[in-house]
C-alpha positions as CSV (number, residue, x, y, z in Angstrom):
1,M,63.5,121.6,48.1
2,I,64.6,118.6,50.1
3,S,68.2,119.6,49.7
4,A,67.4,123.1,50.9
5,I,65.7,121.8,54.0
6,T,68.6,119.5,54.8
7,H,71.0,122.5,54.5
8,I,68.8,124.7,56.6
9,A,68.5,122.0,59.3
10,R,72.3,121.6,59.6
11,L,72.9,125.4,59.5
12,T,70.3,125.9,62.2
13,R,72.3,123.5,64.4
14,A,75.4,125.5,63.7
15,A,73.5,128.7,64.6
16,F,72.5,127.1,67.9
17,V,76.2,126.3,68.7
18,F,77.1,129.9,67.9
19,A,74.3,131.1,70.2
20,R,75.4,128.7,72.9
21,E,79.0,130.0,72.8
22,G,77.8,133.6,73.0
23,V,78.9,134.7,69.5
24,F,75.7,136.8,69.0
25,G,76.4,138.6,72.3
26,V,78.8,141.0,70.7
27,V,76.2,142.2,68.1
28,D,74.7,145.6,68.5
29,P,70.9,145.1,68.1
30,A,70.6,148.7,66.8
31,L,72.4,147.6,63.6
32,V,70.1,144.7,63.0
33,P,66.6,144.8,61.2
34,P,63.6,144.0,63.4
35,P,63.4,140.2,62.4
36,G,67.1,139.9,63.2
37,Q,66.6,141.7,66.6
38,L,64.1,139.0,67.6
39,A,66.5,136.3,66.5
40,L,69.2,137.9,68.6
41,R,67.1,138.0,71.7
42,I,66.2,134.3,71.3
43,A,69.9,133.4,70.7
44,R,70.8,135.2,74.0
45,L,68.4,132.9,75.9
46,V,70.4,129.8,75.1
47,E,73.8,131.3,75.8
48,R,75.6,129.1,78.3
49,P,77.0,130.5,81.5
50,G,80.6,131.7,81.1
51,A,80.3,132.1,77.4
52,K,81.1,135.8,77.6
53,S,84.8,135.2,78.3
54,G,87.5,134.0,75.9
55,P,87.4,133.7,72.1
56,R,83.7,133.0,71.4
57,L,83.9,132.4,67.7
58,S,87.0,130.2,67.9
59,R,85.2,128.0,70.5
60,A,82.1,127.7,68.4
61,L,84.1,126.8,65.2
62,T,86.1,124.2,67.1
63,R,82.9,122.6,68.5
64,L,81.3,122.4,65.0
65,G,84.1,120.1,63.7
66,P,86.9,120.0,61.1
67,A,85.2,121.8,58.3
68,Y,84.2,124.8,60.4
69,L,87.6,124.8,62.0
70,K,89.2,124.9,58.6
71,L,86.7,127.6,57.5
72,G,87.9,129.8,60.4
73,Q,91.6,129.2,59.6
74,F,90.9,129.9,55.9
75,L,89.0,133.2,56.7
76,A,92.0,134.2,58.8
77,T,93.8,134.5,55.4
78,R,91.1,136.7,54.0
79,P,90.9,140.0,56.0
80,D,89.2,141.5,52.9
81,V,86.2,139.4,53.7
82,V,86.1,139.2,57.5
83,G,88.0,142.4,58.5
84,V,91.5,142.8,59.9
85,I,90.6,142.4,63.6
86,M,88.5,139.3,63.0
87,A,91.3,137.8,60.8
88,R,93.8,138.4,63.6
89,D,91.5,136.7,66.1
90,L,91.1,133.7,63.9
91,E,94.8,133.3,63.4
92,A,94.9,132.0,66.9
93,L,92.5,129.2,66.1
94,Q,94.3,126.0,66.9
95,D,93.9,123.0,64.5
96,R,94.3,120.4,67.2
97,L,91.9,117.6,67.8
98,P,92.1,114.3,69.8
99,P,93.9,111.6,67.8
100,F,92.0,108.6,66.4
101,S,93.0,105.2,67.7
102,Q,96.3,103.4,66.8
103,A,94.2,100.5,65.4
104,E,92.3,102.8,63.0
105,A,95.6,104.4,61.9
106,E,97.2,101.1,61.2
107,S,94.1,99.9,59.3
108,V,94.3,103.0,57.1
109,I,98.0,102.5,56.5
110,A,97.6,98.8,55.7
111,A,94.7,99.3,53.3
112,S,96.5,102.2,51.5
113,L,99.9,100.6,51.2
114,E,98.3,97.2,50.4
115,R,100.5,95.4,52.8
116,P,100.7,94.8,56.6
117,V,102.1,97.6,58.7
118,A,104.8,95.3,60.0
119,Q,106.1,94.8,56.4
120,A,106.1,98.6,55.6
121,F,107.6,99.8,58.9
122,A,110.1,98.3,61.4
123,S,108.0,100.1,64.0
124,L,105.2,102.6,64.2
125,G,104.7,104.6,67.4
126,P,101.5,106.4,68.6
127,A,100.3,109.7,67.2
128,V,102.5,112.7,68.1
129,A,100.2,115.3,66.6
130,A,96.6,115.3,65.5
131,A,94.7,117.9,63.4
132,S,91.4,118.1,61.6
133,I,92.4,116.3,58.5
134,A,95.3,114.0,59.5
135,Q,97.6,113.0,62.3
136,V,101.3,112.2,62.4
137,H,103.1,109.1,63.8
138,R,106.8,108.5,64.3
139,G,107.9,105.4,62.5
140,V,111.1,103.5,61.6
141,V,111.9,102.0,58.2
142,E,114.7,99.5,57.5
143,H,116.6,99.3,54.3
144,D,119.7,97.1,53.8
145,G,120.1,96.8,57.6
146,V,120.0,100.6,58.1
147,R,117.2,101.9,60.2
148,T,115.8,105.4,59.5
149,A,113.3,107.5,61.5
150,V,110.3,108.7,59.5
151,A,107.2,110.8,60.0
152,V,104.0,109.1,58.9
153,K,101.0,111.3,58.2
154,V,97.7,109.4,58.1
155,L,94.4,110.8,56.8
156,R,91.4,110.7,59.3
157,P,88.9,108.0,58.4
158,N,85.8,109.3,56.6
159,V,87.0,112.9,56.8
160,A,86.3,113.5,53.1
161,S,82.6,112.8,53.4
162,R,82.3,115.1,56.5
163,F,83.9,117.9,54.6
164,R,81.8,117.4,51.5
165,R,78.6,117.7,53.6
166,D,79.7,120.9,55.5
167,L,81.1,122.5,52.3
168,G,77.7,122.0,50.7
169,D,76.2,124.0,53.5
170,F,78.7,126.8,53.0
171,F,78.0,126.9,49.3
172,F,74.3,127.1,50.0
173,V,74.7,130.2,52.2
174,A,77.2,131.8,49.8
175,H,74.9,131.4,46.8
176,K,71.9,132.8,48.7
177,A,73.9,135.7,50.0
178,E,75.3,136.6,46.5
179,A,71.8,136.3,45.0
180,H,70.4,139.0,47.3
181,S,73.4,141.1,48.6
182,S,75.6,143.4,46.5
183,E,78.2,143.4,49.3
184,A,78.3,139.6,49.2
185,R,78.8,139.8,45.4
186,R,81.6,142.3,45.9
187,L,83.3,140.0,48.3
188,R,82.8,137.1,45.9
189,L,81.7,134.7,48.7
190,V,81.1,131.8,46.3
191,E,84.6,132.1,45.0
192,V,85.9,132.3,48.6
193,I,84.2,129.0,49.4
194,N,85.4,127.6,46.0
195,T,89.0,128.5,46.9
196,M,88.6,126.9,50.3
197,S,87.1,123.8,48.8
198,R,90.0,123.4,46.3
199,S,92.5,124.0,49.2
200,V,90.9,121.3,51.4
201,A,90.6,118.9,48.5
202,M,94.4,119.2,47.9
203,E,95.1,118.7,51.6
204,M,93.0,115.5,51.7
205,D,95.1,113.9,49.0
206,L,98.5,113.4,50.7
207,R,100.1,112.6,47.3
208,L,99.7,116.2,46.4
209,E,101.4,117.4,49.6
210,A,104.2,115.0,48.7
211,A,104.4,116.5,45.3
212,A,104.6,120.0,46.8
213,L,107.4,118.8,49.0
214,S,109.2,117.4,46.0
215,E,108.7,120.5,43.9
216,M,110.0,122.8,46.7
217,A,113.0,120.4,47.2
218,E,114.0,120.9,43.6
219,N,113.5,124.7,43.8
220,T,115.6,125.0,46.9
221,S,118.3,122.4,46.2
222,G,121.0,125.1,45.9
223,D,119.8,127.2,48.8
224,P,122.4,127.2,51.7
225,D,119.9,128.2,54.4
226,F,116.8,126.2,53.6
227,R,115.6,122.6,52.9
228,V,112.6,120.4,53.1
229,P,112.2,116.7,54.3
230,Q,112.7,114.0,51.7
231,V,109.6,112.0,50.7
232,D,109.5,108.2,50.9
233,W,107.4,107.6,47.7
234,D,107.3,103.8,48.3
235,R,105.2,104.5,51.4
236,T,103.1,107.4,50.2
237,T,99.6,107.1,48.8
238,H,96.3,109.1,48.8
239,N,95.8,108.5,52.6
240,V,99.4,108.1,53.8
241,L,102.5,110.4,53.5
242,T,105.8,109.1,54.7
243,M,108.8,111.5,54.9
244,E,112.1,112.1,56.7
245,W,111.8,112.7,60.4
246,I,113.2,116.1,61.4
247,D,115.1,116.2,64.7
248,G,115.8,120.0,64.6
249,I,114.8,122.7,67.0
250,A,111.3,124.1,66.5
251,L,111.4,127.9,66.0
252,N,108.8,128.3,68.6
253,D,111.2,126.8,71.2
254,H,113.1,129.9,72.1
255,A,114.6,128.3,75.2
256,R,116.4,125.5,73.2
257,L,117.5,128.0,70.5
258,E,119.2,130.2,73.2
259,Q,120.6,127.1,74.8
260,A,122.1,126.1,71.5
261,Q,123.6,129.6,71.2
262,V,121.9,130.2,67.9
263,D,122.5,133.6,66.3
264,L,118.9,134.8,66.5
265,P,119.2,138.0,64.3
266,D,120.8,135.8,61.6
267,L,117.9,133.3,62.0
268,G,115.4,136.1,61.4
269,R,117.3,137.0,58.2
270,K,117.1,133.4,57.0
271,V,113.4,133.3,57.5
272,I,112.7,136.5,55.6
273,Q,115.0,136.0,52.7
274,S,114.0,132.3,52.3
275,F,110.4,133.3,52.0
276,L,111.0,136.1,49.6
277,R,113.2,133.9,47.4
278,H,110.5,131.3,47.2
279,A,107.8,133.8,46.4
280,L,109.8,135.8,43.9
281,R,112.3,133.4,42.3
282,D,110.1,130.3,42.3
283,G,106.5,131.6,42.4
284,F,105.8,128.8,44.9
285,F,105.8,129.4,48.6
286,H,104.9,127.7,51.9
287,A,101.7,129.6,53.0
288,D,101.6,128.4,56.6
289,M,105.1,129.4,57.9
290,H,104.2,129.7,61.6
291,P,107.0,128.8,64.1
292,G,105.6,125.3,64.7
293,N,106.2,124.4,61.1
294,L,109.8,125.6,60.9
295,F,112.8,123.8,62.4
296,L,116.5,124.6,62.6
297,D,118.7,121.5,61.8
298,K,122.2,120.7,63.0
299,E,123.7,122.4,59.9
300,G,122.0,125.7,60.7
301,R,119.4,125.4,57.9
302,L,115.7,126.1,58.1
303,V,113.6,123.0,57.5
304,A,109.9,123.5,56.8
305,V,107.2,120.9,57.3
306,D,103.4,120.6,56.7
307,F,102.9,121.5,53.0
308,G,99.1,121.3,53.0
309,I,98.7,125.0,52.2
310,M,100.9,126.4,49.4
311,G,100.8,129.6,47.5
312,R,101.6,130.3,43.8
313,L,102.4,133.5,42.0
314,G,102.6,133.9,38.3
315,M,105.2,136.0,36.6
316,K,102.9,139.0,36.6
317,E,102.3,138.7,40.3
318,R,106.0,138.3,41.0
319,R,106.9,141.4,39.0
320,F,104.1,143.3,40.7
321,L,105.5,142.3,44.2
322,A,109.1,143.0,43.3
323,E,108.4,146.4,41.7
324,I,106.1,147.7,44.4
325,L,108.6,146.7,47.1
326,L,111.5,148.4,45.2
327,G,109.2,151.4,44.5
328,F,108.6,151.9,48.2
329,I,112.3,151.5,49.0
330,T,113.3,154.2,46.4
331,R,110.1,156.3,47.0
332,D,109.1,156.0,43.4
333,Y,105.4,156.2,44.1
334,R,104.4,156.8,40.5
335,R,106.1,153.6,39.4
336,V,104.2,151.7,42.1
337,A,101.0,153.1,40.8
338,E,101.9,152.3,37.2
339,V,102.7,148.7,38.1
340,H,99.1,148.3,39.4
341,F,97.7,149.6,36.1
342,E,100.1,147.5,34.0
343,A,99.1,144.4,35.9
344,G,95.5,145.1,35.2
345,Y,94.6,145.3,38.9
346,V,93.2,148.8,38.8
347,P,90.7,149.8,36.0
348,R,92.0,152.1,33.3
349,H,89.3,154.8,34.0
350,H,91.1,155.8,37.2
351,S,93.9,158.3,37.2
352,V,97.5,157.1,37.6
353,E,98.3,160.4,39.3
354,N,95.5,160.1,41.8
355,F,96.5,156.5,42.6
356,A,100.1,157.6,43.0
357,Q,98.9,160.2,45.5
358,A,97.2,157.5,47.5
359,I,100.3,155.4,47.4
360,R,102.4,158.3,48.6
361,A,100.1,158.6,51.7
362,I,101.2,155.1,52.6
363,G,104.9,155.4,51.7
364,E,105.8,158.8,53.2
365,P,105.2,157.9,56.8
366,I,107.5,154.9,56.4
367,H,110.5,157.2,55.6
368,N,109.9,159.2,58.8
369,R,110.5,156.1,61.0
370,T,113.4,153.9,62.0
371,A,113.9,150.6,60.2
372,E,112.6,148.5,63.1
373,E,109.3,150.4,63.2
374,I,108.6,149.6,59.5
375,S,106.4,146.6,58.8
376,M,106.5,145.3,55.3
377,A,103.4,143.2,56.0
378,R,101.6,146.2,57.4
379,L,102.6,148.1,54.2
380,L,101.0,145.5,52.0
381,T,97.9,145.5,54.2
382,L,97.5,149.2,53.8
383,L,98.2,148.9,50.1
384,L,95.4,146.4,49.6
385,E,93.1,148.6,51.6
386,V,93.8,151.7,49.4
387,T,93.4,149.7,46.2
388,G,89.9,148.9,47.3
389,L,89.1,152.6,46.8
390,F,90.2,152.3,43.2
391,D,87.9,149.3,42.4
392,M,90.7,146.8,42.5
393,Q,89.0,143.4,42.7
394,T,90.0,140.9,45.3
395,R,93.2,139.0,44.3
396,P,93.2,135.8,46.4
397,E,96.9,135.0,45.6
398,L,98.0,138.5,46.8
399,I,95.9,138.2,50.0
400,L,97.5,134.8,50.8
401,L,100.9,136.3,50.1
402,Q,100.2,139.2,52.4
403,K,99.0,137.0,55.2
404,T,102.0,134.7,54.9
405,M,104.3,137.8,55.0
406,V,102.5,138.9,58.2
407,V,103.4,135.5,59.8
408,V,106.9,135.4,58.5
409,E,107.7,139.0,59.6
410,G,106.3,138.2,63.0
411,V,108.6,135.1,63.3
412,A,111.6,137.1,62.2
413,R,111.0,140.0,64.6
414,S,110.5,137.6,67.5
415,F,114.2,136.8,67.0
416,D,115.3,140.4,66.4
417,P,112.9,143.2,67.4
418,K,115.2,145.8,65.6
419,L,115.1,143.8,62.4
420,D,115.6,146.1,59.3
421,M,113.1,144.5,57.0
422,W,114.0,146.7,54.0
423,K,117.8,146.1,54.3
424,I,117.2,142.3,54.4
425,A,114.7,142.3,51.6
426,D,116.6,144.7,49.3
427,P,119.2,142.2,47.9
428,V,116.6,139.6,47.2
429,V,114.3,142.0,45.4
430,R,117.1,143.7,43.4
431,E,118.5,140.3,42.4
432,W,115.2,139.2,41.0
433,I,114.6,142.5,39.2
434,E,118.1,142.5,37.6
435,R,117.6,138.8,36.6
436,N,114.1,139.1,35.2
437,L,113.6,142.8,34.2
438,G,117.2,143.6,33.2
439,P,119.0,142.8,29.9
440,I,119.1,139.0,30.5
441,G,115.4,138.9,31.4
442,R,114.5,140.8,28.3
443,V,116.3,138.4,26.1
444,Q,114.7,135.4,27.8
445,G,111.3,137.1,27.5
446,A,111.8,137.7,23.8
447,M,112.8,134.0,23.3
448,S,109.8,132.9,25.3
449,G,107.5,135.2,23.2
450,A,108.9,133.7,20.0
451,S,108.3,130.2,21.2
452,D,104.7,131.2,22.1
453,I,104.1,132.6,18.6
454,G,105.5,129.4,17.0
455,R,103.0,127.3,19.0
456,V,100.1,129.5,18.0
457,L,101.1,129.4,14.3
458,A,101.4,125.6,14.5
459,R,97.8,125.4,15.8
460,L,96.4,128.0,13.4
461,P,94.9,125.4,10.9
462,A,93.0,123.7,13.7
463,I,91.8,127.1,15.1
464,V,90.5,128.1,11.6
465,A,88.7,124.8,11.2
466,R,86.9,125.2,14.5
467,S,86.0,128.8,13.8
468,V,84.4,127.8,10.5
469,A,82.4,125.1,12.2
470,V,81.2,127.5,14.9
471,L,80.2,130.1,12.2
472,E,78.2,127.4,10.3
473,Q,76.3,126.5,13.5
474,L,75.5,130.1,14.2
475,E,74.2,130.5,10.7
476,T,72.0,127.5,11.1
477,M,70.6,128.8,14.4
478,T,70.0,132.2,12.9
479,R,68.2,130.7,9.9
480,E,66.1,128.1,11.7
481,G,66.0,129.4,15.3
482,V,66.6,127.4,18.6
483,M,64.0,124.7,19.0
484,L,62.9,123.5,22.5
485,S,60.6,120.5,22.9
486,P,57.3,120.9,24.9
487,E,58.7,118.4,27.5
488,T,61.8,120.6,28.0
489,I,59.7,123.8,28.4
490,A,57.4,122.1,30.9
491,A,60.3,120.8,32.9
492,M,61.9,124.2,33.0
493,G,58.7,125.7,34.4
494,R,58.4,123.1,37.1
495,S,62.0,123.6,38.1
496,E,61.5,127.4,38.3
497,V,58.5,127.0,40.6
498,R,60.3,124.7,43.0
499,K,63.3,127.0,42.9
500,N,61.3,130.1,43.8
501,R,59.4,128.3,46.6
502,G,62.6,126.9,48.1
503,R,64.4,130.2,47.8
504,T,61.7,132.1,49.6
505,V,61.7,129.7,52.6
506,A,65.5,129.5,52.7
507,L,66.0,133.2,52.5
508,W,63.8,134.0,55.6
509,I,65.4,131.3,57.7
510,I,68.9,132.2,56.6
511,A,68.3,135.9,57.2
512,I,67.0,135.4,60.7
513,T,69.6,132.8,61.6
514,F,72.8,134.3,60.2
515,I,72.4,138.1,60.0
516,G,73.9,138.2,63.5
517,I,76.9,136.1,62.4
518,L,77.6,138.4,59.4
519,I,77.5,141.5,61.6
520,V,79.8,139.9,64.1
521,V,82.3,139.1,61.3
522,R,82.3,142.6,60.0
523,Q,82.5,144.3,63.5
524,M,85.2,142.2,65.2
């Protein structure tokens, strides 16, 4: 009960900030039950002057601090939860905060590296960028008389405890919503917050970002058009990440790109094909490829930075992506439908023919347009919308892929508005299919299957022994029953009473406070 009151108090403050920034002003009162209408009228009374202009929700999330800001950015990757329009609005949410002091940064570095900053770095400049979780300094390291520029990423002090507190509030709301709303259960709100929690936890351990850098460096070592910064593992810990400083041209600096006489259409090709190779070939892709995170080095290669958000695709998801793209290219809509069923994404009680008909409704308009009018990202968005009609459950990895493709496609088209997405994607997709679904792929698949069978056979005696033990325990339970002590039964009763009382109070307050927010999210 105390925990519930604490959550409600913090959430009430958040609701006040939403009201102050005018978030509830876009809600149609006619769509809200009577208790919610009263809450809306009260919320409008505290709305500050001038709140009606500008991005209201983005302002409110920024004011509420790092966790809420990250929540907004994360929900921008989940249009299935917040709607396409809201997701697009949240994409503009800037993760920029004032930097913490140089003294605090040096204190974190010294404690993490277990040596004075002067011993670790020849010099360490002020912060050049600051976000909700960490900030970046430019430093210099010296080795055998050679001085090298490095980027030093430093975790914000006490950021982990702040995130844990706010994530606890998000889980509280998600659990209550799922307990009493079928729509919330369909959207799997608890799993949404769980996914965000795991993502943030990985971002707050900079060793994991360094590991992502290292893994992608291995994956792309032979790529002529793409590379990543090298990690300085001697100066990398949980709270500090040191890597190569990149002096290239940021892809959002169009003036410098034109001044350098860069072949912009070719640059767009590099962006698209690099992303598709990472997603299909490696199953591991940079999931935050906006122009500020991409640079062009002196050799004409793309260099990606900020590996806090990464996406992974298993072999099933990669085959799914490759075959649906090829199916749309060749207008084989039945094959696109069959891939969904084979992957287990669409329940078997649905008709393949009906699903293929729905797919055709998406694909045919594409073939009546010129190449530059066709958006691959838009295609995947429509595809995910249609699959919802056939009971396809939310696939977070595919949603993240689709959102990343939206960003990547936008970056590429900014360099070449007439970019032929299908012509550029075709060789990458066909290469993957020939390599993995052709004769060589079948042989490798057979060898992998034989290896899996060998491992199962080797473990068979242990599996049989555990099965016998479980059967003996079940037999004992069947014969003697499950015994609970009187103390256990009494404790369970007291717990249930407290739970029901807390749930009743919490539900009324949450319903009144947040019904407006939920409607805003679904309407915008």
